[in-house]
N, CA, C and O atoms as CSV, one atom per row, in Angstrom:
chain,resi,resn,atom,element,x,y,z
A,1,MET,N,N,13.323,-8.355,0.947
A,1,MET,CA,C,13.542,-6.952,0.685
A,1,MET,C,C,12.753,-6.133,1.689
A,1,MET,O,O,11.780,-6.612,2.272
A,2,LYS,N,N,13.172,-4.918,1.882
A,2,LYS,CA,C,12.497,-4.017,2.810
A,2,LYS,C,C,11.843,-2.890,2.016
A,2,LYS,O,O,12.466,-2.287,1.142
A,3,VAL,N,N,10.564,-2.614,2.335
A,3,VAL,CA,C,9.842,-1.514,1.699
A,3,VAL,C,C,9.255,-0.627,2.783
A,3,VAL,O,O,8.993,-1.066,3.902
A,4,HIS,N,N,9.056,0.630,2.422
A,4,HIS,CA,C,8.473,1.595,3.346
A,4,HIS,C,C,7.062,1.899,2.866
A,4,HIS,O,O,6.865,2.279,1.712
A,5,LEU,N,N,6.086,1.734,3.744
A,5,LEU,CA,C,4.682,1.943,3.405
A,5,LEU,C,C,4.163,3.201,4.066
A,5,LEU,O,O,4.471,3.478,5.225
A,6,LEU,N,N,3.371,3.965,3.325
A,6,LEU,CA,C,2.680,5.136,3.861
A,6,LEU,C,C,1.184,4.876,3.759
A,6,LEU,O,O,0.702,4.366,2.748
A,7,TYR,N,N,0.455,5.230,4.812
A,7,TYR,CA,C,-0.994,5.036,4.844
A,7,TYR,C,C,-1.686,6.377,5.013
A,7,TYR,O,O,-1.225,7.236,5.765
A,8,PHE,N,N,-2.799,6.550,4.306
A,8,PHE,CA,C,-3.572,7.777,4.380
A,8,PHE,C,C,-5.040,7.462,4.651
A,8,PHE,O,O,-5.521,6.367,4.357
A,9,ALA,N,N,-5.738,8.440,5.215
A,9,ALA,CA,C,-7.188,8.399,5.422
A,9,ALA,C,C,-7.603,7.127,6.167
A,9,ALA,O,O,-7.026,6.799,7.204
A,10,SER,N,N,-8.592,6.420,5.644
A,10,SER,CA,C,-9.134,5.259,6.352
A,10,SER,C,C,-8.122,4.128,6.493
A,10,SER,O,O,-8.205,3.352,7.445
A,11,LEU,N,N,-7.171,4.014,5.570
A,11,LEU,CA,C,-6.146,2.977,5.709
A,11,LEU,C,C,-5.237,3.286,6.898
A,11,LEU,O,O,-4.836,2.380,7.629
A,12,ARG,N,N,-4.919,4.544,7.087
A,12,ARG,CA,C,-4.111,4.948,8.249
A,12,ARG,C,C,-4.858,4.632,9.539
A,12,ARG,O,O,-4.276,4.113,10.491
A,13,ASP,N,N,-6.139,4.946,9.563
A,13,ASP,CA,C,-6.941,4.664,10.754
A,13,ASP,C,C,-6.965,3.169,11.061
A,13,ASP,O,O,-6.791,2.769,12.213
A,14,ARG,N,N,-7.176,2.360,10.060
A,14,ARG,CA,C,-7.271,0.911,10.254
A,14,ARG,C,C,-5.919,0.304,10.648
A,14,ARG,O,O,-5.858,-0.582,11.500
A,15,ALA,N,N,-4.833,0.788,10.022
A,15,ALA,CA,C,-3.495,0.258,10.331
A,15,ALA,C,C,-3.022,0.711,11.710
A,15,ALA,O,O,-2.201,0.048,12.343
A,16,GLY,N,N,-3.548,1.844,12.167
A,16,GLY,CA,C,-3.122,2.373,13.453
A,16,GLY,C,C,-1.779,3.082,13.395
A,16,GLY,O,O,-1.157,3.346,14.424
A,17,CYS,N,N,-1.337,3.388,12.174
A,17,CYS,CA,C,-0.079,4.119,11.999
A,17,CYS,C,C,-0.092,4.788,10.629
A,17,CYS,O,O,-0.817,4.369,9.726
A,18,ALA,N,N,0.710,5.822,10.489
A,18,ALA,CA,C,0.788,6.537,9.215
A,18,ALA,C,C,1.827,5.934,8.275
A,18,ALA,O,O,1.773,6.136,7.062
A,19,GLU,N,N,2.776,5.190,8.848
A,19,GLU,CA,C,3.824,4.591,8.024
A,19,GLU,C,C,4.475,3.450,8.777
A,19,GLU,O,O,4.418,3.365,10.004
A,20,GLU,N,N,5.098,2.569,7.996
A,20,GLU,CA,C,5.859,1.475,8.570
A,20,GLU,C,C,6.810,0.927,7.516
A,20,GLU,O,O,6.568,1.057,6.316
A,21,SER,N,N,7.874,0.325,7.969
A,21,SER,CA,C,8.794,-0.382,7.085
A,21,SER,C,C,8.663,-1.860,7.387
A,21,SER,O,O,8.637,-2.271,8.547
A,22,ILE,N,N,8.579,-2.660,6.326
A,22,ILE,CA,C,8.403,-4.095,6.511
A,22,ILE,C,C,9.356,-4.873,5.615
A,22,ILE,O,O,9.821,-4.373,4.591
A,23,GLU,N,N,9.632,-6.088,6.017
A,23,GLU,CA,C,10.336,-7.054,5.177
A,23,GLU,C,C,9.280,-7.851,4.433
A,23,GLU,O,O,8.285,-8.274,5.022
A,24,THR,N,N,9.494,-8.058,3.144
A,24,THR,CA,C,8.527,-8.810,2.345
A,24,THR,C,C,9.244,-9.627,1.281
A,24,THR,O,O,10.353,-9.297,0.860
A,25,GLY,N,N,8.596,-10.681,0.863
A,25,GLY,CA,C,9.131,-11.512,-0.207
A,25,GLY,C,C,8.305,-11.444,-1.470
A,25,GLY,O,O,8.572,-12.170,-2.427
A,26,VAL,N,N,7.290,-10.569,-1.488
A,26,VAL,CA,C,6.428,-10.453,-2.673
A,26,VAL,C,C,7.128,-9.652,-3.762
A,26,VAL,O,O,8.115,-8.962,-3.507
A,27,SER,N,N,6.601,-9.754,-4.979
A,27,SER,CA,C,7.297,-9.100,-6.089
A,27,SER,C,C,6.533,-7.950,-6.742
A,27,SER,O,O,7.129,-7.145,-7.457
A,28,THR,N,N,5.217,-7.863,-6.504
A,28,THR,CA,C,4.443,-6.792,-7.148
A,28,THR,C,C,3.681,-5.976,-6.114
A,28,THR,O,O,3.480,-6.409,-4.979
A,29,ALA,N,N,3.266,-4.795,-6.530
A,29,ALA,CA,C,2.469,-3.933,-5.659
A,29,ALA,C,C,1.160,-4.617,-5.284
A,29,ALA,O,O,0.699,-4.487,-4.150
A,30,GLY,N,N,0.566,-5.335,-6.209
A,30,GLY,CA,C,-0.683,-6.037,-5.927
A,30,GLY,C,C,-0.514,-7.113,-4.871
A,30,GLY,O,O,-1.341,-7.243,-3.970
A,31,ASP,N,N,0.556,-7.880,-4.983
A,31,ASP,CA,C,0.829,-8.922,-3.985
A,31,ASP,C,C,1.111,-8.300,-2.624
A,31,ASP,O,O,0.714,-8.846,-1.595
A,32,LEU,N,N,1.788,-7.173,-2.615
A,32,LEU,CA,C,2.070,-6.484,-1.362
A,32,LEU,C,C,0.774,-6.036,-0.699
A,32,LEU,O,O,0.615,-6.174,0.513
A,33,TYR,N,N,-0.150,-5.500,-1.489
A,33,TYR,CA,C,-1.420,-5.065,-0.910
A,33,TYR,C,C,-2.179,-6.239,-0.307
A,33,TYR,O,O,-2.762,-6.105,0.770
A,34,VAL,N,N,-2.183,-7.373,-0.970
A,34,VAL,CA,C,-2.870,-8.549,-0.423
A,34,VAL,C,C,-2.307,-8.889,0.951
A,34,VAL,O,O,-3.065,-9.141,1.887
A,35,ASP,N,N,-0.984,-8.897,1.077
A,35,ASP,CA,C,-0.355,-9.196,2.368
A,35,ASP,C,C,-0.685,-8.151,3.428
A,35,ASP,O,O,-1.001,-8.491,4.568
A,36,ILE,N,N,-0.612,-6.886,3.049
A,36,ILE,CA,C,-0.864,-5.802,4.002
A,36,ILE,C,C,-2.339,-5.777,4.401
A,36,ILE,O,O,-2.666,-5.514,5.558
A,37,ALA,N,N,-3.225,-6.050,3.448
A,37,ALA,CA,C,-4.658,-6.066,3.741
A,37,ALA,C,C,-4.978,-7.141,4.783
A,37,ALA,O,O,-5.787,-6.916,5.683
A,38,LYS,N,N,-4.348,-8.294,4.661
A,38,LYS,CA,C,-4.549,-9.359,5.649
A,38,LYS,C,C,-4.009,-8.928,7.008
A,38,LYS,O,O,-4.659,-9.136,8.033
A,39,ARG,N,N,-2.835,-8.335,7.016
A,39,ARG,CA,C,-2.178,-7.931,8.265
A,39,ARG,C,C,-2.999,-6.901,9.034
A,39,ARG,O,O,-3.132,-6.991,10.255
A,40,HIS,N,N,-3.549,-5.922,8.317
A,40,HIS,CA,C,-4.241,-4.815,8.974
A,40,HIS,C,C,-5.774,-4.884,8.875
A,40,HIS,O,O,-6.466,-4.042,9.447
A,41,GLY,N,N,-6.296,-5.863,8.167
A,41,GLY,CA,C,-7.745,-5.987,8.037
A,41,GLY,C,C,-8.360,-4.965,7.100
A,41,GLY,O,O,-9.504,-4.555,7.294
A,42,PHE,N,N,-7.601,-4.540,6.068
A,42,PHE,CA,C,-8.158,-3.601,5.090
A,42,PHE,C,C,-9.273,-4.288,4.308
A,42,PHE,O,O,-9.142,-5.447,3.912
A,43,SER,N,N,-10.360,-3.571,4.091
A,43,SER,CA,C,-11.496,-4.168,3.399
A,43,SER,C,C,-11.663,-3.693,1.954
A,43,SER,O,O,-12.500,-4.229,1.228
A,44,PHE,N,N,-10.887,-2.704,1.527
A,44,PHE,CA,C,-11.007,-2.212,0.151
A,44,PHE,C,C,-10.479,-3.236,-0.843
A,44,PHE,O,O,-9.397,-3.795,-0.662
A,45,ALA,N,N,-11.249,-3.474,-1.889
A,45,ALA,CA,C,-10.750,-4.277,-3.003
A,45,ALA,C,C,-9.726,-3.433,-3.760
A,45,ALA,O,O,-9.868,-2.212,-3.830
A,46,PRO,N,N,-8.715,-4.056,-4.318
A,46,PRO,CA,C,-7.694,-3.286,-5.045
A,46,PRO,C,C,-8.270,-2.376,-6.125
A,46,PRO,O,O,-7.710,-1.316,-6.405
A,47,GLU,N,N,-9.378,-2.778,-6.731
A,47,GLU,CA,C,-9.976,-1.965,-7.791
A,47,GLU,C,C,-10.440,-0.597,-7.282
A,47,GLU,O,O,-10.630,0.325,-8.076
A,48,ARG,N,N,-10.622,-0.462,-5.983
A,48,ARG,CA,C,-11.078,0.806,-5.403
A,48,ARG,C,C,-9.925,1.697,-4.967
A,48,ARG,O,O,-10.146,2.829,-4.538
A,49,LEU,N,N,-8.693,1.198,-5.073
A,49,LEU,CA,C,-7.514,1.937,-4.621
A,49,LEU,C,C,-6.605,2.275,-5.788
A,49,LEU,O,O,-6.702,1.702,-6.873
A,50,ARG,N,N,-5.721,3.222,-5.528
A,50,ARG,CA,C,-4.602,3.505,-6.440
A,50,ARG,C,C,-3.338,3.165,-5.676
A,50,ARG,O,O,-3.335,3.167,-4.445
A,51,VAL,N,N,-2.279,2.876,-6.385
A,51,VAL,CA,C,-1.007,2.568,-5.743
A,51,VAL,C,C,0.079,3.435,-6.369
A,51,VAL,O,O,0.119,3.621,-7.585
A,52,ALA,N,N,0.951,3.958,-5.527
A,52,ALA,CA,C,2.094,4.759,-5.993
A,52,ALA,C,C,3.367,4.134,-5.428
A,52,ALA,O,O,3.411,3.705,-4.275
A,53,VAL,N,N,4.383,4.095,-6.256
A,53,VAL,CA,C,5.700,3.611,-5.841
A,53,VAL,C,C,6.700,4.721,-6.128
A,53,VAL,O,O,6.829,5.190,-7.259
A,54,ASN,N,N,7.395,5.123,-5.089
A,54,ASN,CA,C,8.394,6.191,-5.188
A,54,ASN,C,C,7.817,7.460,-5.828
A,54,ASN,O,O,8.472,8.128,-6.629
A,55,GLY,N,N,6.570,7.772,-5.448
A,55,GLY,CA,C,5.947,9.019,-5.873
A,55,GLY,C,C,5.239,8.989,-7.209
A,55,GLY,O,O,4.704,10.011,-7.639
A,56,ALA,N,N,5.217,7.843,-7.882
A,56,ALA,CA,C,4.555,7.760,-9.192
A,56,ALA,C,C,3.438,6.724,-9.143
A,56,ALA,O,O,3.631,5.620,-8.633
A,57,LEU,N,N,2.263,7.084,-9.677
A,57,LEU,CA,C,1.178,6.111,-9.771
A,57,LEU,C,C,1.593,4.999,-10.727
A,57,LEU,O,O,2.128,5.255,-11.806
A,58,VAL,N,N,1.338,3.761,-10.313
A,58,VAL,CA,C,1.762,2.600,-11.100
A,58,VAL,C,C,0.626,1.585,-11.149
A,58,VAL,O,O,-0.296,1.653,-10.337
A,59,PRO,N,N,0.681,0.642,-12.094
A,59,PRO,CA,C,-0.316,-0.435,-12.115
A,59,PRO,C,C,-0.032,-1.445,-10.998
A,59,PRO,O,O,1.077,-1.493,-10.466
A,60,TRP,N,N,-1.022,-2.233,-10.655
A,60,TRP,CA,C,-0.875,-3.233,-9.595
A,60,TRP,C,C,0.192,-4.264,-9.926
A,60,TRP,O,O,0.732,-4.897,-9.019
A,61,SER,N,N,0.505,-4.447,-11.191
A,61,SER,CA,C,1.510,-5.427,-11.611
A,61,SER,C,C,2.940,-4.889,-11.504
A,61,SER,O,O,3.893,-5.613,-11.789
A,62,HIS,N,N,3.094,-3.635,-11.097
A,62,HIS,CA,C,4.408,-3.010,-10.993
A,62,HIS,C,C,5.306,-3.789,-10.035
A,62,HIS,O,O,4.897,-4.120,-8.923
A,63,ALA,N,N,6.521,-4.076,-10.469
A,63,ALA,CA,C,7.489,-4.784,-9.624
A,63,ALA,C,C,8.021,-3.841,-8.552
A,63,ALA,O,O,8.389,-2.703,-8.842
A,64,ILE,N,N,8.058,-4.320,-7.317
A,64,ILE,CA,C,8.636,-3.522,-6.246
A,64,ILE,C,C,10.052,-4.005,-5.977
A,64,ILE,O,O,10.388,-5.169,-6.194
A,65,ALA,N,N,10.873,-3.072,-5.495
A,65,ALA,CA,C,12.283,-3.375,-5.243
A,65,ALA,C,C,12.658,-2.956,-3.829
A,65,ALA,O,O,11.953,-2.178,-3.187
A,66,ASP,N,N,13.751,-3.471,-3.371
A,66,ASP,CA,C,14.254,-3.135,-2.041
A,66,ASP,C,C,14.394,-1.621,-1.905
A,66,ASP,O,O,14.964,-0.954,-2.769
A,67,GLY,N,N,13.867,-1.101,-0.813
A,67,GLY,CA,C,13.960,0.329,-0.543
A,67,GLY,C,C,12.851,1.183,-1.116
A,67,GLY,O,O,12.824,2.390,-0.877
A,68,ASP,N,N,11.926,0.587,-1.874
A,68,ASP,CA,C,10.825,1.360,-2.456
A,68,ASP,C,C,9.912,1.927,-1.369
A,68,ASP,O,O,9.747,1.344,-0.298
A,69,GLU,N,N,9.325,3.084,-1.684
A,69,GLU,CA,C,8.274,3.670,-0.861
A,69,GLU,C,C,6.953,3.404,-1.579
A,69,GLU,O,O,6.775,3.789,-2.734
A,70,VAL,N,N,6.036,2.746,-0.887
A,70,VAL,CA,C,4.769,2.339,-1.494
A,70,VAL,C,C,3.623,2.996,-0.738
A,70,VAL,O,O,3.587,2.994,0.492
A,71,VAL,N,N,2.691,3.557,-1.497
A,71,VAL,CA,C,1.520,4.213,-0.917
A,71,VAL,C,C,0.278,3.619,-1.568
A,71,VAL,O,O,0.162,3.589,-2.793
A,72,PHE,N,N,-0.651,3.148,-0.736
A,72,PHE,CA,C,-1.955,2.707,-1.214
A,72,PHE,C,C,-2.933,3.830,-0.928
A,72,PHE,O,O,-3.109,4.233,0.221
A,73,LEU,N,N,-3.571,4.335,-1.978
A,73,LEU,CA,C,-4.423,5.523,-1.860
A,73,LEU,C,C,-5.892,5.117,-1.895
A,73,LEU,O,O,-6.395,4.690,-2.934
A,74,PRO,N,N,-6.577,5.250,-0.766
A,74,PRO,CA,C,-7.995,4.887,-0.719
A,74,PRO,C,C,-8.855,5.998,-1.322
A,74,PRO,O,O,-8.402,7.134,-1.466
A,75,PRO,N,N,-10.091,5.665,-1.669
A,75,PRO,CA,C,-10.999,6.722,-2.116
A,75,PRO,C,C,-11.268,7.663,-0.948
A,75,PRO,O,O,-11.388,7.230,0.198
A,76,VAL,N,N,-11.357,8.927,-1.247
A,76,VAL,CA,C,-11.639,9.912,-0.204
A,76,VAL,C,C,-12.821,10.752,-0.649
A,76,VAL,O,O,-13.059,10.938,-1.842
A,77,SER,N,N,-13.546,11.248,0.319
A,77,SER,CA,C,-14.649,12.161,-0.001
A,77,SER,C,C,-14.250,13.555,0.438
A,77,SER,O,O,-13.602,13.732,1.470
A,78,GLY,N,N,-14.629,14.510,-0.324
A,78,GLY,CA,C,-14.286,15.895,-0.014
A,78,GLY,C,C,-15.519,16.672,0.391
A,78,GLY,O,O,-16.642,16.167,0.377
A,79,GLY,N,N,-15.274,17.888,0.744
A,79,GLY,CA,C,-16.433,18.680,1.095
A,79,GLY,C,C,-16.050,20.046,1.551
A,79,GLY,O,O,-16.919,20.850,1.888
């Protein structure tokens, strides 16, 4: 299946891009993050991130489907 990923803040910096579309065989948002973290060298543990699929915050166990837009939201500091 193909999913579209959006990256923000430090994840965008580490990935070197703001978005990408990838082919994947994983079934959950959590499994997708594990694969993407390995690919881009993300160091955040999933417990420190939030995940959204198609604009809605979801649990890590959420099933992803072909064509989904997935966003991993890192902690950010404001000021």
